[in-house]
C-alpha positions in Angstrom: 96.9 107.1 104.1 99.3 107.2 107.1 99.3 103.4 107.1 100.3 103.3 103.5 103.1 105.8 104.0 104.3 104.0 107.1 104.4 100.6 105.4 106.0 102.1 102.3 108.7 103.6 104.5 109.3 100.2 106.2 109.5 98.6 102.8 112.0 101.2 101.6 114.2 100.7 104.7 114.1 96.9 104.4 114.9 97.2 100.7 117.6 99.8 101.1 119.3 98.0 104.0 119.2 94.5 102.4 119.8 92.0 105.0 120.5 94.5 107.8 117.4 93.0 109.5 117.6 89.4 110.6 115.5 87.1 108.5 113.3 86.3 111.5 112.7 90.0 112.1 111.4 90.3 108.5 109.3 87.2 109.0 107.9 88.6 112.3 107.1 91.8 110.4 105.2 89.8 107.8 103.3 88.0 110.5 102.3 91.3 112.2 101.0 92.7 108.9 98.8 89.6 108.4 97.7 89.8 112.1 96.6 93.4 111.5 94.8 92.4 108.3 93.0 89.7 110.3 91.9 92.2 113.0 90.6 94.5 110.3 88.7 91.6 108.7 87.4 90.5 112.1 85.9 93.9 112.9 84.4 94.0 109.4 82.9 90.6 109.8 81.5 91.4 113.2 79.7 94.5 111.7 78.3 92.4 108.8 77.1 89.7 111.2 75.4 92.3 113.4 77.6 91.6 116.4 78.5 95.3 116.5 76.8 98.2 114.8 77.7 98.9 111.2 79.8 102.1 110.9 80.8 103.1 107.4 83.8 105.0 108.6 85.2 102.0 110.5 84.4 99.6 107.7 86.1 101.9 105.1 89.1 102.2 107.5 89.4 98.5 108.0 89.3 97.8 104.2 91.8 100.7 103.6 94.1 99.2 106.1 94.1 95.9 104.3 94.7 97.7 101.0 97.6 99.7 102.3 99.4 96.7 103.8 98.9 94.6 100.7 100.2 97.4 98.5 103.7 96.7 99.9 103.4 93.2 101.2 105.2 91.5 98.4 108.2 93.6 99.2 108.6 91.8 102.5 109.8 88.6 100.9 113.5 89.2 99.9 115.6 86.2 98.9 116.9 84.4 102.0 113.7 84.8 104.1 112.1 81.6 102.9 113.3 79.6 105.9 112.5 80.1 109.5 109.2 80.3 111.4 107.1 81.1 108.4 104.1 79.8 106.6 105.2 81.3 103.3 105.2 78.7 100.4 108.2 78.4 98.2 106.0 79.6 95.3 106.4 83.2 96.7 110.0 83.0 95.5 109.6 80.8 92.5 106.7 82.9 91.2 107.3 86.5 92.5 105.2 88.1 89.7 102.2 85.9 90.5 102.6 86.7 94.2 102.8 90.4 93.5 99.7 90.1 91.2 97.8 88.2 93.9 98.7 90.9 96.5 97.7 93.6 94.1 94.3 91.9 93.5 93.7 92.1 97.2 94.5 95.8 97.1 92.0 96.4 94.3 89.3 94.4 96.2 90.0 96.1 99.5 89.8 99.6 97.9 86.5 98.6 96.4 85.3 97.5 99.8 86.4 100.7 101.3 84.5 102.7 98.7 81.4 100.5 99.1 81.2 101.1 102.8 79.6 104.5 102.2 76.7 102.7 100.5 75.8 100.7 103.6 76.3 97.3 105.0 74.8 95.4 102.0 77.1 97.0 99.5 80.1 96.7 101.9 79.2 93.0 102.6 79.2 92.1 98.9 82.5 93.9 98.3 84.0 92.5 101.5 83.1 89.0 100.3 85.0 89.6 97.1 87.9 90.8 99.2 87.8 87.6 101.2 88.0 85.6 98.0 91.2 87.4 96.9 92.7 86.8 100.4 91.7 83.1 100.2 93.1 82.7 96.7 96.4 84.2 97.8 96.6 82.0 100.9 95.8 78.9 98.8 98.6 79.5 96.4 101.2 81.2 98.6 100.7 80.1 102.2 101.2 76.8 103.9 98.0 76.1 105.8 
């Protein structure tokens, strides 16, 4: 919950100040959000592969972190931030509704994974696999690989 509120506050500040932040600062912020998502996914994957013990609280928190960041992620792509050190495809700006929908699909899948964590590693694993599919679909359409 704190992560959602923090990211929402950042999104509000970015939106309210327009281009007060340099484009590269916004791009760097987007990269950090994706890095944090990657770390949450890594911990989840390690639990599911038996590399670390499964902990339902940690699994739920990791998935909730991904849900929270994706709830506001589409807001971090204002016009003018399509150039610079970014892997964002032009389709983010040419299809903002599609990008927002893809980000929202990730939120829904991440929330489902967070809820499934309480039912154990098998349930979490199935939900986490669905989450990975939404992440992959978004990257395929909206990220330069």
